[in-house]
C-alpha positions as CSV (number, residue, x, y, z in Angstrom):
1,M,84.2,0.5,-11.2
2,T,86.0,-2.9,-11.1
3,A,86.3,-4.4,-14.5
4,T,84.5,-7.7,-13.9
5,P,83.8,-10.0,-16.9
6,K,80.2,-8.7,-17.0
7,I,81.3,-5.1,-17.1
8,L,83.9,-5.9,-19.8
9,A,81.2,-7.7,-21.8
10,I,78.7,-4.9,-21.6
11,A,81.4,-2.3,-22.5
12,A,82.4,-4.4,-25.6
13,A,78.7,-4.8,-26.6
14,H,78.2,-1.1,-26.3
15,E,81.2,-0.3,-28.5
16,A,80.1,-2.9,-31.1
17,H,76.6,-1.6,-31.3
18,F,77.2,2.2,-31.1
19,D,80.6,2.2,-32.6
20,T,81.9,4.2,-29.7
21,A,83.4,3.1,-26.3
22,P,81.3,3.7,-23.3
23,E,82.3,6.6,-21.0
24,V,80.7,5.1,-18.0
25,T,80.0,1.5,-16.8
26,V,78.0,0.8,-13.6
27,F,76.3,-2.1,-11.7
28,A,73.1,-2.0,-9.6
29,P,72.2,-5.1,-7.6
30,G,68.8,-6.9,-7.3
31,R,67.6,-7.8,-3.9
32,V,65.9,-10.5,-1.9
33,N,63.6,-9.5,0.9
34,L,63.8,-11.4,4.2
35,L,61.0,-9.8,6.1
36,G,58.4,-7.0,5.7
37,E,56.4,-7.5,2.5
38,H,54.2,-4.7,1.2
39,T,54.9,-2.8,4.4
40,D,57.0,-0.1,2.6
41,Y,54.2,1.8,1.0
42,N,52.4,1.7,4.4
43,G,55.3,3.4,6.2
44,G,56.6,0.3,7.8
45,F,59.8,-1.8,8.3
46,V,61.5,-4.0,5.7
47,M,64.6,-6.1,5.7
48,P,66.1,-6.7,2.2
49,I,69.5,-7.9,1.1
50,A,71.2,-6.6,-2.0
51,L,72.5,-9.6,-4.0
52,S,76.1,-10.2,-5.1
53,G,76.4,-10.7,-8.8
54,L,72.7,-10.6,-9.6
55,G,71.7,-7.2,-11.0
56,V,71.9,-4.8,-13.9
57,H,75.0,-3.7,-15.8
58,V,74.8,-0.5,-17.7
59,A,77.3,1.1,-20.2
60,A,76.7,4.8,-21.2
61,S,78.0,7.4,-23.6
62,R,76.8,10.6,-25.1
63,G,74.9,10.4,-28.5
64,T,72.4,12.3,-30.6
65,P,71.0,15.5,-28.9
66,G,67.5,15.0,-27.6
67,K,67.6,11.2,-28.0
68,V,67.9,8.3,-25.6
69,E,69.2,5.3,-27.6
70,M,69.0,2.0,-25.7
71,R,70.1,-1.5,-26.4
72,S,68.9,-4.3,-24.1
73,E,70.8,-7.6,-24.2
74,T,68.1,-9.1,-22.0
75,F,65.4,-8.5,-24.6
76,D,67.7,-8.6,-27.6
77,A,66.1,-5.3,-28.6
78,T,66.8,-1.7,-29.2
79,A,64.7,1.5,-28.7
80,T,65.2,5.1,-29.5
81,R,63.0,7.6,-27.7
82,N,62.9,11.4,-27.4
83,V,63.9,12.4,-23.9
84,T,60.6,14.2,-23.3
85,E,58.3,11.4,-24.4
86,A,55.5,10.0,-22.3
87,K,55.5,6.4,-21.3
88,A,54.7,3.8,-24.0
89,D,54.1,0.7,-21.9
90,H,57.4,-0.6,-23.2
91,W,60.5,-2.0,-21.4
92,S,62.3,1.2,-22.3
93,D,60.0,3.2,-20.1
94,Y,62.0,2.3,-17.0
95,V,65.2,3.6,-18.7
96,L,63.7,6.7,-20.3
97,G,61.9,7.7,-17.2
98,S,65.0,7.3,-15.0
99,A,67.2,9.2,-17.5
100,A,64.7,12.0,-18.0
101,A,64.1,12.4,-14.2
102,V,67.5,13.8,-13.7
103,A,69.1,14.9,-17.0
104,V,66.5,16.3,-19.5
105,E,68.7,19.3,-20.3
106,A,71.9,17.4,-20.5
107,I,70.3,14.8,-22.8
108,A,68.6,17.5,-24.9
109,A,72.1,19.0,-25.5
110,Q,74.3,15.9,-25.7
111,G,72.1,12.8,-26.2
112,L,72.4,9.5,-24.4
113,R,73.3,6.0,-25.4
114,L,72.8,3.1,-23.0
115,S,73.6,-0.6,-23.2
116,I,71.9,-2.8,-20.6
117,S,72.4,-6.4,-19.4
118,T,70.7,-8.0,-16.5
119,T,71.5,-11.2,-14.5
120,V,68.3,-10.8,-12.5
121,P,65.6,-13.2,-13.8
122,L,62.6,-11.2,-14.9
123,G,59.4,-11.9,-12.9
124,A,61.3,-13.6,-10.0
125,G,60.5,-10.9,-7.5
126,L,64.1,-9.8,-7.1
127,S,63.6,-6.2,-8.2
128,S,64.8,-6.3,-11.7
129,S,62.9,-3.1,-12.4
130,A,64.4,-1.3,-9.4
131,A,67.9,-2.4,-10.4
132,L,67.3,-1.1,-13.9
133,E,66.1,2.3,-12.6
134,V,69.0,2.6,-10.1
135,G,71.5,1.4,-12.7
136,T,70.3,4.0,-15.3
137,L,70.3,6.7,-12.7
138,R,73.9,5.8,-11.6
139,A,75.1,5.8,-15.2
140,V,73.4,9.1,-16.2
141,T,74.4,11.0,-13.1
142,T,78.0,9.8,-13.5
143,L,78.1,10.5,-17.2
144,F,76.8,14.1,-16.8
145,N,78.5,14.8,-13.4
146,I,75.2,15.2,-11.5
147,A,75.7,15.0,-7.8
148,M,73.2,12.6,-6.1
149,T,73.6,10.5,-3.0
150,P,72.6,6.9,-2.9
151,V,69.5,7.8,-0.9
152,E,68.6,10.5,-3.4
153,I,68.9,8.0,-6.2
154,A,66.6,5.6,-4.4
155,I,64.0,8.3,-4.0
156,A,64.3,9.3,-7.6
157,A,64.0,5.7,-8.8
158,R,60.9,5.1,-6.8
159,R,59.3,8.3,-8.2
160,V,60.0,7.0,-11.7
161,E,58.2,3.8,-11.0
162,N,55.3,5.5,-9.2
163,D,54.8,8.5,-11.5
164,Y,56.1,7.5,-14.9
165,V,55.8,3.7,-15.1
166,G,52.7,3.7,-13.0
167,V,53.4,1.1,-10.3
168,P,52.4,2.3,-6.8
169,C,55.3,0.6,-5.1
170,G,57.1,1.6,-1.9
171,I,60.7,2.5,-1.7
172,M,62.2,-0.8,-0.5
173,D,63.5,-2.2,-3.8
174,Q,65.1,1.0,-5.0
175,F,66.6,1.6,-1.6
176,A,68.1,-1.9,-1.4
177,S,69.6,-1.6,-4.8
178,S,71.0,1.9,-4.3
179,V,72.0,2.0,-0.6
180,G,72.3,-1.7,0.3
181,V,75.6,-3.6,0.5
182,P,75.5,-7.0,-1.3
183,G,75.3,-9.9,1.1
184,E,74.3,-7.8,4.1
185,A,70.7,-7.4,5.5
186,L,69.4,-3.8,5.5
187,F,66.8,-2.8,8.1
188,L,64.9,0.2,6.8
189,D,62.2,2.3,8.3
190,T,60.4,3.4,5.2
191,R,58.7,6.3,6.9
192,T,61.8,8.1,8.0
193,L,64.4,6.4,5.6
194,E,66.6,5.7,8.7
195,Y,68.4,2.4,8.1
196,A,71.1,0.2,9.5
197,L,73.0,-2.8,8.2
198,A,72.2,-5.9,10.2
199,P,74.9,-8.5,11.2
200,R,75.1,-11.8,9.3
201,L,74.1,-15.0,10.9
202,A,77.4,-16.9,11.2
203,G,77.2,-20.5,9.8
204,H,74.0,-19.9,7.9
205,S,73.0,-19.0,4.3
206,F,69.9,-17.6,2.6
207,V,68.8,-19.9,-0.2
208,V,67.0,-18.1,-3.0
209,V,65.0,-20.3,-5.4
210,N,62.8,-19.1,-8.3
211,S,59.5,-20.9,-8.4
212,G,59.2,-20.5,-12.2
213,V,55.9,-18.6,-11.8
214,S,56.5,-15.1,-13.1
215,H,54.9,-12.2,-11.3
216,Q,53.9,-8.8,-12.6
217,L,53.4,-5.8,-10.4
218,N,51.5,-3.7,-13.0
219,D,48.7,-6.2,-13.8
220,G,46.3,-4.9,-11.1
221,G,46.9,-7.0,-8.1
222,Y,49.5,-4.7,-6.5
223,A,47.4,-1.6,-7.1
224,T,44.4,-3.4,-5.6
225,R,46.4,-4.1,-2.4
226,V,47.4,-0.5,-2.2
227,A,43.8,0.6,-2.5
228,E,42.7,-1.9,0.1
229,C,45.3,-0.5,2.5
230,R,44.1,3.0,1.9
231,A,40.5,1.9,2.6
232,A,41.7,0.4,5.9
233,T,43.5,3.6,6.9
234,A,40.4,5.6,6.2
235,A,38.2,3.2,8.2
236,L,40.6,3.3,11.1
237,G,41.3,7.0,11.1
238,V,45.1,6.8,10.6
239,E,47.5,8.2,8.0
240,L,49.3,4.9,7.5
241,L,48.7,1.4,8.7
242,S,52.2,1.5,10.3
243,D,50.7,4.0,12.8
244,L,49.1,0.9,14.3
245,G,50.5,-1.8,16.5
246,L,49.5,-5.2,17.9
247,D,47.3,-3.6,20.5
248,D,45.1,-2.3,17.6
249,L,44.4,-5.8,16.2
250,P,40.9,-6.1,17.8
251,R,39.6,-3.1,16.0
252,I,41.4,-4.1,12.9
253,D,39.7,-7.5,13.0
254,A,36.4,-5.7,13.3
255,L,36.7,-4.2,9.8
256,P,35.0,-5.9,6.9
257,D,36.8,-8.5,4.9
258,P,39.2,-8.3,3.2
259,I,40.6,-5.0,4.4
260,N,40.7,-6.4,8.0
261,R,43.2,-9.0,6.8
262,R,45.2,-6.6,4.7
263,A,45.7,-4.3,7.7
264,R,46.4,-7.3,10.0
265,H,49.2,-8.4,7.6
266,I,50.9,-5.0,7.7
267,V,50.8,-4.7,11.5
268,T,52.0,-8.2,12.1
269,D,54.7,-8.1,9.4
270,N,56.0,-4.9,10.9
271,D,56.3,-6.7,14.2
272,L,58.0,-9.7,12.7
273,T,60.6,-7.4,11.0
274,E,61.4,-5.6,14.2
275,R,61.8,-8.9,16.0
276,G,63.9,-10.1,13.1
277,L,66.4,-7.3,13.6
278,A,66.7,-8.3,17.3
279,A,67.2,-11.9,16.3
280,L,70.0,-11.0,13.9
281,K,71.7,-8.9,16.5
282,A,71.5,-11.8,18.9
283,G,72.8,-14.3,16.3
284,D,69.6,-16.3,16.9
285,A,69.1,-18.2,13.6
286,A,66.3,-20.4,14.9
287,T,64.2,-17.4,15.9
288,F,64.9,-15.6,12.7
289,G,63.9,-18.6,10.6
290,A,60.6,-19.0,12.6
291,L,59.8,-15.3,11.9
292,M,60.4,-15.9,8.2
293,T,57.9,-18.8,8.2
294,Q,55.3,-16.7,10.1
295,S,55.8,-14.0,7.6
296,H,55.0,-16.4,4.8
297,A,51.8,-17.5,6.6
298,T,50.5,-13.9,6.8
299,E,51.5,-13.3,3.1
300,R,49.4,-16.3,2.3
301,D,46.4,-16.0,4.6
302,N,46.0,-12.3,5.2
303,Y,47.5,-10.5,2.2
304,E,46.8,-13.3,-0.3
305,I,49.9,-12.7,-2.5
306,T,51.4,-16.2,-2.6
307,V,50.6,-18.9,-5.1
308,P,50.4,-22.7,-4.7
309,E,53.9,-23.2,-6.2
310,T,55.6,-20.8,-3.7
311,D,53.6,-22.2,-0.8
312,A,54.7,-25.7,-1.8
313,I,58.4,-24.8,-2.3
314,A,58.5,-22.9,1.0
315,A,57.0,-25.9,2.8
316,A,59.5,-28.2,1.1
317,A,62.4,-26.1,2.1
318,L,61.4,-26.5,5.8
319,A,61.1,-30.3,5.2
320,N,64.7,-30.3,3.8
321,G,66.6,-28.6,6.6
322,A,65.7,-24.9,6.3
323,L,65.0,-23.1,9.6
324,G,62.5,-20.8,7.9
325,A,61.2,-20.0,4.4
326,R,58.9,-17.4,2.8
327,Q,57.9,-16.0,-0.6
328,T,59.9,-12.9,-1.3
329,G,59.0,-9.9,-3.5
330,G,55.7,-8.3,-4.6
331,G,53.9,-11.6,-4.9
332,W,51.7,-13.8,-7.1
333,G,54.7,-15.9,-7.9
334,G,58.4,-15.2,-8.1
335,A,61.0,-16.6,-5.7
336,I,61.2,-18.0,-2.2
337,V,64.0,-17.4,0.3
338,A,65.0,-19.9,2.9
339,L,67.4,-19.8,5.8
340,A,69.5,-22.9,6.2
341,P,72.7,-24.0,8.1
342,D,75.7,-23.8,5.7
343,E,76.2,-27.5,5.8
344,Q,72.6,-28.1,4.6
345,A,72.1,-25.1,2.2
346,E,73.2,-26.8,-1.0
347,S,71.4,-30.1,-0.3
348,C,68.2,-28.1,0.5
349,A,68.5,-26.2,-2.8
350,E,69.2,-29.4,-4.7
351,A,66.1,-31.1,-3.1
352,L,63.9,-28.2,-4.1
353,T,65.1,-28.0,-7.7
354,K,64.7,-31.8,-8.0
355,K,61.2,-31.9,-6.5
356,F,59.9,-28.9,-8.6
357,P,61.0,-29.1,-12.2
358,N,60.4,-25.4,-12.9
359,A,62.3,-24.2,-9.8
360,K,65.9,-22.8,-10.2
361,L,68.5,-21.9,-7.6
362,L,69.3,-18.2,-8.0
363,A,71.6,-17.5,-5.1
364,L,73.2,-18.7,-1.9
365,S,73.9,-15.7,0.2
């Protein structure tokens, strides 16, 4: 791949630590999600954007047979694991699980050494874990000449997070990192995995601001929402909540609280995401922004995954020239994304970071 400064840096770090030059260097981007939150594990629609420059860089080489030797610049830490080990609730689980998912025999015979560096802030809701999984899979499949398409890598990465790490996530994050094109919105039907790149909104930018409140997907809240959605599907007699549409809202609302509101969120956010694609195709920034704001409202009121800080930052973005704003990512903190005209994007971001001392501008896309 292109020898960017970050790639050169991770290659040099790998050689310094392992006393051997890397055979492979790769990059996997993080993502920001514009519409469709928690809809992916319900078979619905999502609209993420892979981020330019924010992601995970990985350098790889062969090593000691049977061992996966890892160095993380992010954690300033090292780990050595046997390729067949069970998870250990450690940062290295994401790497080991990904490597072992596709190359147990190759690693058993030839070993694996990996150096990892991320520019995605941890806990910001921009898919640092998915980028790590995809980056590891890209490095390992390239190193050992294992043929996998980007879609197959996304599927494998999700399986690692579900079955090895233990987070019951959907496929959006891994798909955006593996298949997405940095800077372009990706409309994905998570049931069929059919996807299309959506046109950019000329003269407008997405402003991504970290709230400073870190989120964790494996602390129980995410699994609770998955279970609530399953309870709603059982009560409604459907396989997935995305089998339902707006016409089904009356019987959804008749369910007991909170599963009625959880199901309402999935159905309405699916609708907002479909309408968002139409707005992008029409070049209608005002409508797209309004849909983002509506999506934040259902995240807050129906799915209950926002926090006061992200609510306040999203509202402040609207007060400072944004056409729409919403919390992005799995929830309970992380980042917000706002749509603003190009001439107001920087001033909007500056106003947010000035008003909220813990907030930090992450990207203008």
